[in-house]
MIKEDREN-8764 format. One record per residue (C-alpha): residue number from 1; y, z, x. Coordinates in steps of 0.2 Angstrom, whole numbers, plus 5000, padded with zeros to 4 digits. Each point is the difference from the previous one (the first is absolute). Layout:
<rs>
   i   yy   zz   xx
 NUM    Y    Z    X
...
</rs>
This chain:
<rs>
   i   yy   zz   xx
   1 4980 5006 5049
   2 5004 4985 5011
   3 5012 4986 4998
   4 4990 4986 4991
   5 5008 4986 5010
   6 4991 5005 5016
   7 4987 4987 5006
   8 4983 5003 4993
   9 4983 4995 5007
  10 4990 4986 4993
  11 4985 5009 4994
  12 4997 5006 4983
  13 4987 5013 4993
  14 4994 4987 4987
  15 4998 4985 5012
  16 5009 4983 5000
  17 5008 4998 4983
  18 5013 4986 5004
  19 5015 5012 4997
  20 5015 4996 5010
  21 5006 5017 5008
  22 5016 4992 5006
  23 5004 4996 4982
  24 4997 5018 4996
  25 5012 5006 5013
  26 5013 4987 4995
  27 4999 5006 4982
  28 5003 5018 5005
  29 5014 4995 5011
  30 5007 4991 4985
  31 5000 5016 4990
  32 5009 5009 5013
  33 5013 4986 5002
  34 5003 5001 4981
  35 5003 5018 5001
  36 5013 4997 5014
  37 5009 4987 4990
  38 5006 5012 4987
  39 5018 4997 4996
  40 5012 5013 5008
  41 5009 5002 4983
  42 4984 5006 4992
  43 4993 5011 5015
  44 5002 5019 4998
  45 5010 5008 5013
  46 4991 5015 5008
  47 5013 5003 5014
  48 5008 5017 5003
  49 5017 4993 4993
  50 4992 4992 4984
  51 5007 5005 4983
  52 4989 5012 4990
  53 4987 4992 4990
  54 5002 5002 4981
  55 4987 5010 4991
  56 4986 4996 4995
  57 4995 4991 5015
  58 4995 4982 4995
  59 4988 4998 5014
  60 4989 5014 4993
  61 4990 4990 4987
  62 4991 5007 4985
  63 4987 4987 4995
  64 4990 5012 4988
  65 5012 5012 4992
  66 4986 5010 4992
  67 4990 5002 5016
  68 5014 5000 5014
  69 5009 5016 4998
  70 5005 5003 5018
  71 5017 4991 5000
  72 5015 5012 5002
  73 5015 4993 4991
  74 5013 5008 5011
  75 4994 4996 5018
  76 5000 4985 5011
  77 4990 4993 5014
  78 5007 5005 5017
  79 4998 4992 5017
  80 4999 5014 5012
  81 4998 4990 5016
  82 4999 4983 5007
  83 4997 4994 5017
  84 4981 4998 5001
  85 4990 4985 5004
  86 4985 5004 4989
  87 5001 5017 4991
  88 4983 5007 4995
  89 4990 5016 4997
  90 5012 5012 4991
  91 4993 5018 4999
  92 5008 5016 4993
  93 4998 5016 5009
  94 5001 5014 4987
  95 5002 5015 5011
  96 5014 4992 5011
  97 5008 4990 4986
  98 5001 4984 5009
  99 4994 4982 5000
 100 4991 4991 5014
 101 4998 4981 5001
 102 4995 4987 5013
 103 5010 4985 5006
 104 4985 4990 5008
 105 5009 4987 5011
 106 5012 5012 5007
 107 4985 5012 5004
 108 5008 5015 4993
 109 5000 5013 4986
 110 5015 5005 4990
 111 5003 5016 4991
 112 5012 5003 4985
 113 5005 5019 4997
 114 5003 5004 4982
 115 5012 5014 5002
 116 5014 4989 5007
 117 4994 4982 5000
 118 4999 5000 5019
 119 4989 4986 5007
 120 4992 5002 5018
 121 4997 4982 5005
 122 4988 5005 5014
 123 4990 5014 4993
 124 4985 4993 5010
 125 5002 4986 5012
 126 4990 4992 5006
 127 4989 5002 4985
 128 4985 4989 5006
 129 5006 4988 4987
 130 4996 5012 4986
 131 4998 4994 4982
 132 4995 5011 4986
 133 5003 5019 4999
 134 4995 5015 4990
 135 4999 5019 5001
 136 4984 5010 4998
 137 5000 5017 4990
 138 5003 5010 5016
 139 5017 4990 5002
 140 4994 4990 5015
 141 5005 4982 5001
 142 4987 4986 5000
 143 5005 4983 5007
 144 4991 4983 5001
 145 5005 4994 5017
 146 4996 4982 5006
 147 4983 5004 5005
 148 4995 5017 4994
 149 5003 5014 4987
 150 5008 5015 5007
 151 5006 5018 4994
 152 5014 5009 5008
 153 4995 5019 5002
 154 5012 5015 4998
 155 4998 5003 5018
 156 5007 4983 5005
 157 4984 4992 5005
 158 4993 4984 4992
 159 4982 4999 4993
 160 4992 4983 4999
 161 4991 5000 4983
 162 4993 4982 5001
 163 5001 4985 5013
 164 4983 4993 4997
 165 4988 4997 4986
 166 4983 4992 5000
 167 5000 5002 5019
 168 5015 4987 5000
 169 5018 5003 5002
 170 5011 5001 4984
 171 5009 4984 4996
 172 5016 5009 4997
 173 5002 5015 4987
 174 5013 4998 4987
 175 5001 5014 4987
 176 4992 5016 4996
 177 4998 5014 4987
 178 4993 5018 5001
 179 4988 5007 4986
 180 5005 5018 4998
 181 4983 5004 4992
 182 4991 4998 5017
 183 5014 4995 5012
 184 4992 4983 5004
 185 5011 4986 5005
 186 4998 4983 4993
 187 5008 4985 5009
 188 5002 4981 5000
 189 4997 4989 5015
 190 5006 4982 4997
 191 5005 4997 5018
 192 5018 4993 4999
 193 5004 5010 5016
 194 4987 4990 5010
 195 5004 4982 4994
 196 5019 4998 5003
 197 5011 5005 5014
 198 5015 5004 4989
 199 4991 5016 4993
 200 4988 5004 5014
 201 4989 4988 5010
 202 4990 4984 4998
 203 4982 5001 5006
 204 4999 4981 4998
 205 4982 5000 4996
 206 5001 4985 4988
 207 4997 5011 4985
 208 5009 5008 4986
 209 4989 5015 5004
 210 5005 5007 5017
 211 4985 5011 5003
 212 4990 5001 4984
 213 5000 4998 4981
 214 5015 5007 4992
 215 4996 5016 4990
 216 5004 5017 4993
 217 4994 5016 5009
 218 4998 5018 4997
 219 5002 5014 5013
 220 4990 5015 4996
 221 5010 5016 5003
 222 4986 5011 5006
 223 4990 4988 5012
 224 5013 4987 5004
 225 4988 4986 4995
 226 5007 4983 4996
 227 4992 4991 4985
 228 5003 4983 4993
 229 5002 5002 4981
 230 5006 4983 4994
 231 5003 4982 5007
 232 5003 4990 4984
 233 5019 4997 5003
 234 5003 4986 5012
 235 5013 5011 5009
 236 5001 5017 4993
 237 5018 5007 5002
 238 5008 5014 4989
 239 4989 5013 4994
 240 5002 5014 4987
 241 4990 5012 4989
 242 5002 5002 4982
 243 5009 5015 4993
 244 4983 5009 4997
 245 4991 4994 5016
 246 4987 4990 4990
 247 5006 4983 5005
 248 5006 4991 5016
 249 5012 4986 5000
 250 5001 4987 5014
 251 5013 4986 5002
 252 4993 4984 5006
 253 5012 4989 5011
 254 4986 4988 5006
 255 5009 4985 4994
 256 5010 5001 5016
 257 4985 4993 5009
 258 4987 4996 4988
 259 5003 4986 4987
 260 4987 5006 4988
 261 5008 5017 4999
 262 5010 5006 4985
 263 5015 5011 4998
 264 4991 5015 4992
 265 4998 5018 5000
 266 4982 5006 5001
 267 4993 5015 4990
 268 4985 5011 5005
 269 4992 5015 4992
 270 4999 5015 5012
 271 4982 5007 5001
 272 5001 5014 5013
 273 5002 4992 5017
 274 4996 4983 4993
 275 5008 4986 4990
 276 4992 4991 4985
 277 5004 4987 4987
 278 5013 4989 5010
 279 5011 4989 4989
 280 5016 4990 5002
 281 5010 5011 4989
 282 5018 4994 5001
 283 5006 4982 5001
 284 5017 4999 5008
 285 5005 4984 4990
 286 5016 5001 4991
 287 5008 4985 4991
 288 4989 4988 5009
 289 5004 5007 5017
 290 4989 5012 5011
 291 5006 5011 5014
 292 4991 5011 5013
 293 4995 5018 4994
 294 5004 5009 5016
 295 5000 5019 4998
 296 4999 5011 4984
 297 5001 5018 4993
 298 4995 5008 4984
 299 5010 5012 4989
 300 4994 5015 4990
 301 4997 4989 4985
 302 4988 4988 5009
 303 5013 4986 5001
 304 4999 4989 5016
 305 5015 4996 5010
 306 4998 4985 5011
 307 5011 4993 5014
 308 5000 4981 4999
 309 5009 4984 5005
 310 5000 4984 5009
 311 5005 4991 4983
 312 5019 5002 4999
 313 5014 5007 4989
 314 4993 5007 4984
 315 4983 5004 5007
 316 5002 5009 5017
 317 5001 5019 4998
 318 4988 5012 4991
 319 4989 4996 4986
 320 4994 5014 4989
 321 4983 4999 4991
 322 4992 5012 4987
 323 4983 5008 5003
 324 4992 4985 4991
 325 5008 4987 5012
 326 5013 4994 4989
 327 5018 4997 5007
 328 5012 5011 4992
 329 5016 5000 5011
 330 5008 4994 5016
 331 5013 5005 5013
 332 5008 4984 5007
 333 5006 5001 5018
 334 5009 4987 5010
 335 4987 5001 5013
 336 4981 4999 5001
 337 4992 5018 4997
 338 4986 5005 5011
 339 4996 5017 4994
 340 5006 5015 4990
 341 4998 5019 4999
 342 5006 5014 4989
 343 5010 5014 5007
 344 5015 5011 4998
 345 5000 5018 4995
 346 4993 4996 4983
 347 4989 4986 5007
 348 5010 4989 4987
 349 5008 4988 5012
 350 4992 4984 5005
 351 5003 4994 5018
 352 4997 4982 5003
 353 4999 4992 5017
 354 5005 4982 4998
 355 5001 4988 5015
 356 5016 5005 5009
 357 5005 5015 4989
 358 4995 5017 4992
 359 5004 5002 4982
 360 4998 5014 4987
 361 5002 5003 4982
 362 4997 5016 4989
 363 4987 4997 4986
 364 4995 5011 4985
 365 4982 5003 5007
 366 4993 5008 5015
 367 4988 4994 5014
 368 4982 5005 4996
 369 4997 5005 5018
 370 5010 5009 5014
 371 5006 4985 5008
</rs>
């Protein structure tokens, strides 16, 4: 996702509504300023020389004791790395036991090795300002670059999976998932990589839509055909399947550029190669405040783990929702969380890319999917 304080175009998909976009941006900036104003005496020290955190970790919050069973009492949130400009797209490689993630403004991908904690800070550089990442069921990395969706083959070559749709260039792919049932790839195209220089380029066409309407697409594994499957979200961002592959969840961060957008997560029924019954499923409002739902993953029980932020202390981090969309838990972080994924040898460690840092915590559940 992009920094919401970037300038935005003056058009709206709903026409003139009198909404002051500068007021919107000032409000978001105000949330960020409030987060920065936390008293040092209250701020948690994640530095390498910090004192151990007493168990249980107070920043792992159980909202519903009957439904949220994933908190481990004798573990804490760890910061594994800091030094990014905007960390995004964590993906776990099961065969290699490592985590890959993107640092978009620095035009690089990093890698965390599980065996000794080593971090390669230039795993791929340049990365074509990559954003989201995943691995398919053959162990190949799939990456959303600034203008295209690519796959890194075992022989070292790069396959371009998508760079156009509807005979037009993609706006800027963001996140993707692979369906093991038919090997199809589903991805979002919000266009953040084409509307600001910090994370890519600015096509400066006077629109919030660089080349076409933002949408969700499916790449057929056999034919390579690219089909639009949804365009209800203003700016579709994070994407995830339910644990049984019957539902698809899509984060909507359209409020960065469209005043009529809401901070919601959409739910769709999967019907073969199509989607049906779209609905705004999860509202991110908590205690009267609402942040962006950026990236998400699902655990084996169907719970939805959402990286969120741009509100401040007490909100920014990970929000956990039950399969019916009710918030049941939180992981509070000192930074805005862009995305999450499950990994580790037992797939019971949650990795969180949060602004400048990578965090991790063990949980008493497992990711429903391989990465």
